[in-house]
N, C-alpha and C positions, 0 to 999 in steps of 0.2 A: 684497600677496598672501601667502598662507601656503604655505610650501614643504612638500612631503611629507616625512615623517620616516621613518626606518628603524627606528623603535622597535618592538620585538616586542610591547609592551603594546598598541599600536594594532591589531595583528592579532587579539588576543583579543576585542576589542570588536565585530568583524565578526560578523554573523549567518550561521549555516550555512544554506544553502538547504534547503528541505523535502525535496526528492528525495535530496540527499546524506545528510541525517540518516536517511531511510528506508533507503537502500542500505547505510548503515554499521551498521545494527542487525540482526544475523543472526536473533535470536529473533522480531522483528517480521516479517521475511521468511518465516521458517518458519511463523508463524501465518497469514500471508496466503496462503502456498502450500498450506496445508491447508484453510483456511476457504473460499477462493474456489471450488475445485472441488466442495467439499461443498455449498455454496449452489447452484451451477449444477446439480448432479445432483439435488438436492431439487426445484428448480424444474422441471427436465426431467421428473422422475417425476410431479409433480403435473399437468403438461401432458399426459402420456401417459394418466394415469388419467381426466382430464376428457374426453379425446377418445375413450375407449372407447365403443363402441356399447352401448346398453342391451340386456340379454338378454331374449328374448321369454318 
């Protein structure tokens, strides 16, 4: 059996989880925080325009 080593080089080979990488990137969080509400408001506006009744 192989015993676990306390070598710091072995920790560098571990993959960082995707959510941790996302939360560690402030510019990506800023982009998502601006882009998501923009997309939702555009979709909401399109839905409101589509549901307007036709003027006689």
